[in-house]
DRENPADO-894917 format. One record per residue (C-alpha): y, z, x. Coordinates in Angstrom, 3 decimals. Example, Ala and Ser with C-alpha at 12.3 -4.5 7.8 and 13.67 -1.06 7.14 Angstrom:
     north        up      east
    -4.500     7.800    12.300
    -1.060     7.140    13.670
This chain:
     north        up      east
    14.493   -14.182    21.451
    13.040   -17.413    22.354
    12.980   -18.142    26.201
    12.190   -21.433    27.697
     9.581   -20.829    30.411
    10.045   -23.797    32.403
    13.726   -22.572    33.111
    12.111   -19.473    34.672
    11.354   -19.907    38.537
     7.821   -20.495    39.050
     7.657   -17.776    41.829
     8.460   -15.071    39.318
     6.080   -16.318    36.658
     3.033   -16.981    39.192
     3.932   -14.191    41.721
     1.007   -12.269    42.678
    -1.556   -14.724    41.110
    -0.395   -17.511    43.283
    -0.707   -15.271    46.421
    -4.094   -14.283    45.521
    -5.219   -17.549    45.157
    -3.802   -18.673    48.485
    -5.663   -15.729    50.210
    -9.071   -16.144    48.484
    -9.571   -19.912    48.066
   -10.911   -20.379    51.475
   -13.161   -17.138    51.108
   -14.614   -18.441    47.865
   -15.303   -21.809    49.111
   -16.839   -20.528    52.292
   -19.251   -18.227    50.350
   -20.190   -21.065    48.030
   -21.056   -23.276    51.174
   -22.996   -20.356    52.573
   -25.173   -20.144    49.445
   -25.609   -23.801    49.103
   -26.501   -24.267    52.639
   -29.022   -21.313    52.415
   -30.500   -22.954    49.279
   -31.105   -26.230    50.927
   -32.455   -24.790    54.229
   -34.757   -22.006    52.654
   -35.616   -23.533    48.988
   -36.346   -21.854    45.934
   -38.822   -19.067    46.967
   -36.420   -17.473    49.509
   -32.996   -17.932    47.666
   -33.740   -17.228    44.092
   -34.291   -13.342    44.523
   -31.090   -12.956    46.857
   -29.016   -14.872    44.246
   -30.216   -12.456    41.403
   -29.254    -9.388    43.573
   -25.750   -10.563    44.560
   -24.715   -11.983    41.290
   -23.796    -8.610    39.866
   -22.332    -7.301    43.151
   -19.974   -10.446    43.747
   -19.006   -10.436    40.000
   -18.159    -6.837    40.079
   -16.033    -7.254    43.313
   -14.026   -10.150    41.948
   -14.051    -9.021    38.377
   -10.218    -8.955    38.392
    -9.912   -11.882    40.674
   -10.831   -14.531    38.260
    -9.941   -17.770    40.317
   -11.908   -17.407    43.346
   -14.886   -16.012    41.236
   -14.500   -19.382    39.328
   -14.414   -21.442    42.372
   -17.558   -19.993    43.989
   -19.425   -20.119    40.718
   -18.472   -23.836    40.093
   -19.806   -24.563    43.510
   -23.189   -23.162    42.536
   -23.293   -25.871    39.766
   -24.097   -28.301    42.595
   -27.025   -26.284    43.791
   -30.432   -27.827    43.492
   -31.977   -24.485    43.587
   -33.170   -22.843    40.371
   -33.883   -19.337    39.192
   -37.163   -18.671    37.389
   -40.040   -21.273    36.547
   -37.755   -22.560    33.785
   -35.172   -23.555    36.258
   -31.890   -21.436    35.242
   -29.045   -22.779    37.104
   -27.606   -19.842    39.553
   -23.865   -20.315    37.924
   -25.393   -19.196    34.408
   -26.828   -16.064    36.110
   -23.251   -15.216    37.132
   -22.009   -15.798    33.783
   -24.627   -13.401    32.421
   -23.372   -10.470    34.711
   -19.592   -11.612    33.801
   -20.329   -10.938    30.228
   -22.204    -7.490    31.047
   -19.125    -6.415    33.181
   -16.228    -7.920    30.912
   -17.764    -8.292    27.318
   -14.360    -8.681    25.836
   -14.290   -12.287    27.251
   -16.877   -13.331    24.801
   -14.388   -12.664    22.010
   -11.476   -14.500    23.491
   -12.613   -18.234    22.926
   -11.360   -20.546    20.459
   -12.950   -20.278    16.971
   -14.327   -23.774    16.949
   -16.599   -22.703    19.873
   -18.110   -19.814    17.790
   -18.744   -22.010    14.931
   -20.772   -24.689    16.921
   -22.695   -21.967    18.795
   -23.823   -20.312    15.463
   -24.949   -23.709    14.290
   -27.036   -24.476    17.317
   -28.413   -20.791    17.272
   -29.451   -21.448    13.427
   -31.229   -24.684    14.593
   -33.049   -22.465    17.331
   -34.290   -19.995    14.658
   -35.291   -22.509    12.323
   -37.304   -24.237    15.046
   -39.273   -21.123    15.675
   -41.725   -21.841    12.919
   -42.950   -24.802    14.927
   -43.060   -23.353    18.594
   -44.376   -19.844    17.936
   -47.884   -19.978    19.084
   -50.929   -17.652    19.363
   -49.430   -16.442    22.663
   -46.165   -15.080    21.208
   -44.666   -13.486    24.268
   -45.343   -16.686    26.392
   -43.992   -19.214    23.703
   -40.966   -16.968    23.195
   -40.156   -16.457    26.787
   -40.385   -20.091    27.635
   -38.150   -21.120    24.675
   -35.605   -18.408    25.242
   -35.286   -19.754    28.892
   -34.551   -23.224    27.428
   -32.121   -21.862    24.913
   -30.340   -20.174    27.604
   -29.703   -23.256    29.668
   -29.484   -25.977    26.900
   -27.750   -23.857    24.184
   -25.882   -20.922    25.444
   -25.083   -22.819    28.751
   -22.698   -25.661    27.368
   -21.848   -23.912    23.984
   -21.226   -20.476    25.317
   -21.904   -19.447    28.900
   -19.837   -22.139    30.531
   -16.833   -21.720    28.426
   -16.940   -18.059    29.285
   -16.994   -18.941    32.996
   -13.805   -21.044    32.583
   -11.968   -19.502    29.945
    -9.874   -17.537    32.404
    -8.422   -20.689    33.896
    -5.927   -20.386    31.160
    -4.247   -17.546    33.154
    -3.599   -19.751    36.158
    -0.193   -21.407    35.711
    -0.422   -23.508    38.951
    -1.729   -26.802    37.840
    -1.745   -28.201    41.501
    -4.193   -25.232    42.462
    -6.275   -25.866    39.397
    -6.688   -29.467    40.427
    -7.337   -28.412    44.116
   -10.079   -26.211    42.615
   -11.566   -28.902    40.568
   -11.739   -31.198    43.563
   -13.111   -28.838    46.252
   -15.353   -26.744    43.887
   -16.940   -29.248    41.768
   -16.376   -33.020    42.686
   -16.788   -32.736    46.350
   -19.860   -30.479    46.791
   -21.716   -32.531    44.141
   -20.862   -36.070    45.832
   -21.860   -34.662    49.278
   -24.992   -33.245    48.019
   -26.007   -36.452    46.525
   -25.020   -38.443    49.336
   -26.775   -36.313    52.060
   -30.048   -36.544    49.903
   -29.840   -40.374    49.912
   -28.725   -40.832    53.419
   -30.762   -38.252    55.178
   -33.487   -37.043    52.808
   -36.897   -38.198    52.694
   -38.318   -39.931    49.760
   -41.435   -39.076    48.032
   -43.615   -40.233    45.296
   -43.481   -38.588    41.741
   -46.684   -38.527    39.729
   -48.488   -40.752    41.980
   -46.324   -43.714    41.167
   -43.775   -45.115    43.668
   -41.241   -47.209    41.976
   -37.807   -47.725    43.357
   -35.361   -45.650    41.227
   -38.163   -43.370    40.143
   -38.593   -40.940    43.099
   -36.924   -37.929    44.543
   -35.396   -37.141    47.922
   -36.573   -34.111    50.027
   -33.395   -32.593    51.506
   -34.299   -29.542    53.542
   -36.555   -27.370    51.489
   -35.410   -28.713    48.116
   -35.735   -31.781    46.192
   -32.958   -33.957    44.549
   -34.036   -36.171    41.862
   -32.961   -39.857    41.837
   -34.533   -40.798    38.775
   -31.997   -43.413    37.381
   -32.031   -42.213    33.928
   -30.899   -38.819    35.122
   -28.903   -39.421    38.324
   -26.850   -42.270    36.794
   -25.048   -39.738    34.549
   -23.697   -37.799    37.099
   -22.646   -40.892    39.152
   -20.949   -42.247    36.146
   -18.935   -39.057    35.426
   -18.025   -38.532    39.319
   -16.588   -41.949    39.465
   -14.541   -41.336    36.387
   -13.217   -38.122    37.850
   -12.317   -39.347    41.061
   -10.529   -42.489    39.587
    -8.451   -40.150    37.471
    -7.277   -38.356    40.625
    -6.734   -41.515    42.589
    -4.512   -43.181    40.067
    -2.406   -39.945    39.515
     0.684   -39.229    41.517
    -0.704   -36.214    43.160
    -0.919   -34.809    46.678
    -1.828   -37.672    49.078
    -4.843   -35.609    50.700
    -6.211   -35.163    47.068
    -6.260   -38.939    46.284
    -7.485   -39.780    49.661
   -10.565   -37.222    49.384
   -11.149   -38.664    46.042
   -11.130   -42.223    46.993
   -13.578   -41.433    49.561
   -15.903   -39.840    46.907
   -15.292   -42.578    44.456
   -16.667   -45.153    47.029
   -19.798   -43.079    47.780
   -20.489   -42.671    44.039
   -19.902   -46.236    43.352
   -22.365   -47.251    45.962
   -24.987   -44.813    44.801
   -24.447   -45.735    41.135
   -25.264   -49.375    42.055
   -28.362   -48.334    43.949
   -29.885   -46.757    40.708
   -29.691   -50.007    38.724
   -28.807   -47.889    35.592
   -27.216   -50.332    33.223
   -26.481   -47.623    30.670
   -24.747   -45.292    33.252
   -22.712   -48.296    34.361
   -21.758   -49.008    30.809
   -20.757   -45.544    30.288
   -18.768   -45.434    33.537
   -16.715   -48.653    32.296
   -16.074   -46.956    29.030
   -14.831   -43.784    30.717
   -12.583   -45.815    32.942
   -11.314   -47.990    30.006
   -10.346   -44.784    27.963
    -8.472   -43.418    30.937
    -6.550   -46.329    31.324
    -5.930   -46.473    27.643
    -4.406   -43.174    27.867
    -2.155   -44.181    30.653
    -0.850   -47.029    28.699
     0.177   -44.516    25.963
     1.763   -42.216    28.309
     3.144   -44.359    31.236
     4.780   -47.876    31.643
     2.577   -50.742    31.456
     3.314   -51.713    35.003
     2.131   -48.469    36.407
    -1.311   -48.799    34.437
    -1.894   -52.268    35.778
    -0.983   -51.053    39.236
    -3.644   -48.376    38.870
    -6.312   -50.794    37.610
    -5.496   -53.121    40.388
    -5.967   -50.555    42.960
    -9.175   -49.433    41.655
   -10.507   -52.901    41.454
    -9.571   -53.803    44.923
   -11.283   -50.595    46.419
   -14.315   -51.454    44.503
   -14.257   -54.922    45.349
   -13.761   -54.159    49.163
   -16.477   -51.785    49.045
   -18.721   -54.363    47.619
   -17.731   -57.028    50.223
   -18.278   -54.562    52.991
   -21.948   -53.895    51.892
   -24.541   -55.341    54.140
   -26.341   -58.431    52.740
   -29.707   -56.577    52.868
   -28.285   -53.873    50.420
   -26.978   -56.803    48.189
   -30.357   -58.520    47.951
   -32.119   -55.260    47.321
   -29.812   -54.622    44.467
   -30.292   -58.088    42.909
   -34.026   -57.754    43.038
   -33.665   -54.040    41.680
   -31.772   -55.330    38.692
   -34.218   -57.969    37.892
   -36.960   -55.318    37.950
   -34.969   -52.809    35.720
   -34.645   -55.868    33.222
   -38.240   -56.536    33.135
   -39.069   -52.841    32.657
   -36.597   -52.652    29.798
   -38.608   -55.288    27.998
   -41.461   -52.881    28.319
   -39.979   -49.963    27.062
   -37.630   -50.864    24.166
   -34.952   -48.256    23.292
   -34.904   -49.041    19.599
   -38.892   -48.268    19.437
   -38.328   -44.918    21.288
   -35.346   -43.969    18.959
   -37.699   -44.936    15.933
   -40.148   -42.375    17.251
   -37.472   -39.781    17.454
   -36.305   -40.256    13.943
   -39.828   -40.290    12.476
   -40.077   -36.741    14.176
   -36.733   -35.609    12.923
   -37.956   -36.840     9.329
   -41.019   -34.959     9.713
   -39.604   -31.785    11.217
   -35.868   -31.582    10.136
   -35.831   -27.875    11.215
   -36.711   -28.698    14.777
   -39.764   -28.258    16.895
   -38.355   -26.033    19.829
   -37.194   -27.508    22.992
   -39.058   -30.537    24.008
   -38.334   -33.974    25.960
   -41.138   -35.814    24.321
   -41.817   -37.373    20.756
   -44.629   -39.272    19.180
   -48.322   -38.563    18.327
   -50.960   -39.068    21.067
   -49.026   -40.747    23.635
   -45.688   -39.171    23.855
   -42.446   -40.561    25.202
   -38.930   -39.823    26.075
   -36.284   -40.263    23.501
   -33.731   -41.683    25.649
   -30.983   -40.352    23.525
   -29.379   -36.897    24.175
   -28.339   -36.504    20.545
   -31.758   -37.292    19.121
   -33.172   -34.956    21.796
   -31.306   -32.042    20.337
   -32.182   -33.007    16.827
   -35.644   -33.063    17.520
   -35.713   -29.803    19.347
   -33.303   -27.909    17.139
   -33.413   -29.707    14.154
   -30.611   -31.603    12.114
   -27.938   -28.727    12.372
   -28.630   -28.467    16.194
   -28.166   -32.204    16.701
   -24.976   -32.167    14.457
   -23.576   -29.219    16.754
   -24.311   -31.007    20.073
   -22.577   -34.237    18.673
   -19.547   -32.137    17.303
   -19.303   -30.483    20.722
   -19.331   -33.691    22.584
   -16.984   -35.788    20.206
   -14.704   -32.736    19.605
   -13.846   -32.357    23.503
   -13.419   -36.107    23.801
   -11.060   -36.210    20.885
    -9.179   -33.191    22.453
    -8.498   -35.068    25.735
    -7.892   -38.221    24.041
    -5.032   -36.747    21.588
    -2.495   -35.463    24.438
     0.797   -36.904    24.001
     3.373   -37.656    26.606
     5.445   -34.703    25.687
     2.934   -32.217    26.366
     2.351   -33.079    30.056
     4.446   -31.399    32.327
     3.419   -32.663    35.758
     1.185   -34.948    37.762
    -1.624   -32.416    38.401
    -2.038   -31.600    34.816
    -1.984   -35.270    33.898
    -4.729   -35.693    36.401
    -6.829   -32.945    35.004
    -6.378   -34.309    31.624
    -7.667   -37.811    32.665
   -10.516   -36.204    34.501
   -11.599   -34.381    31.292
   -11.256   -37.483    29.071
   -13.098   -39.769    31.544
   -16.196   -37.205    32.081
   -16.379   -36.967    28.087
   -16.378   -40.432    27.151
   -18.920   -41.194    30.088
   -21.130   -38.208    28.908
   -20.837   -39.399    25.223
   -21.722   -43.104    25.857
   -24.341   -42.487    28.317
   -26.044   -40.029    25.905
   -26.810   -42.723    23.414
   -29.212   -44.456    25.808
   -30.487   -41.873    28.109
   -30.986   -37.749    28.542
   -29.660   -35.866    31.143
   -31.130   -32.473    30.059
   -34.390   -32.819    32.142
   -32.290   -32.294    35.255
   -30.512   -29.077    34.768
   -28.375   -29.464    37.970
   -26.716   -32.760    36.741
   -26.458   -31.434    33.122
   -24.559   -28.138    34.350
   -22.341   -29.830    36.772
   -21.083   -32.362    33.970
   -20.527   -29.746    31.553
   -18.819   -27.411    34.133
   -16.360   -30.517    34.879
   -15.708   -30.845    31.156
   -14.973   -26.874    30.565
   -12.949   -26.678    33.733
   -10.715   -29.287    32.509
   -10.562   -27.941    28.754
    -9.381   -24.765    29.760
    -7.089   -25.675    32.674
    -5.245   -27.897    30.094
    -5.157   -25.599    27.031
    -1.764   -24.220    27.768
    -0.638   -27.786    28.414
    -1.595   -28.746    24.977
     0.273   -25.642    23.696
     3.225   -26.678    25.575
     3.211   -23.441    27.596
     2.006   -24.371    31.244
     4.436   -24.340    34.145
     3.931   -27.089    36.429
     4.211   -26.824    40.189
     4.773   -30.673    40.727
     7.702   -32.876    39.528
     7.602   -33.857    35.752
     5.489   -36.907    35.666
     8.008   -39.015    33.335
    11.281   -38.171    35.045
    10.079   -38.487    38.852
């Protein structure tokens, strides 16, 4: 017998799960804040080992309480502290223990994820003929660590972390977790680094836009080709919440984060990231036009433009002059390091070694250079097959969020989550054409965490099964 779920009272369906979320939400956030604070104050040396010790304990304690565990692990994506010399993110350590304690989760992902994972792992094995050296143990350990972060991370481990979001039926609660556990911590960490951090020189060359900030005992990279990625995606994510009719406190907090990330993105002078940000916003407003009335879409656009214009007008003249000089400097540097030349070197490398050479960020003979293209970077590292897998992963998720239809969205919170996923995917996909985010595992992991959080939070929406806690978006 068919039963329409939306006719069943929400309290009966959510029941104990909702109560559990209410009791443990604050606990999860406080624990995440404590770990992040310790990471900043103490640094890698004194925090890495404690995280390795507590990861199995916390995962075991919360093995049946999926929501608080996900919130805490999501906050750790914003941690500039890494585990091991190969800089594995703390949340991927928690993912490892989740699979140890609940291995059945590995077999509950969508089939297409397994297909792409197999493809990229095939690329890893074919590249082995080029990266195995005389020191077999050292080369294997190094490449396995890279594969853990760059292959298993976005393709398998992060999906496992967030796969249990399908069990949560409360869209408003999911949106709150997305905002407080991923968007706000990342924004605050970057803002504090820029505001109170101490800039220091990298590699003996001090050029504005090419240095890091010392925040406590850790460093936060503000290399424009890396940090521009996360600013662009956070702007898209916060805009999606601002233009959605969700709780006022969510919209106000998102607006504050939007303004901070907008100012920080301008300070980088990254043309590629600004372009990708514009594309992400355009994609979101395009979906709005398909799902809402044109008048509401135009109102959303006007609100965002006014916010950004007001922010720019309130910016001190000294900052505006600096930005003008910064963009001129950026344009001059662009002439010296033409992207087409760098991509040509990467393509030559792929033709020479279609099987891949193992994880690397550099190409060319003699004087090496960055590819400045994430797709070519994966193709160089893990062969043509690996490059195809990464392109398919990025484009597939982008298409997934773009193909939502009006009848599939039940409430304002689920609508906001879908827009966040779409904007972040588009910004990542476009920016990956001109730059690489993988050198910074923090930004890389945070962006993919945003995407997978939104994907699994919206899976039941796409299937028409999710129960919303807000008023229907089209009948309000």
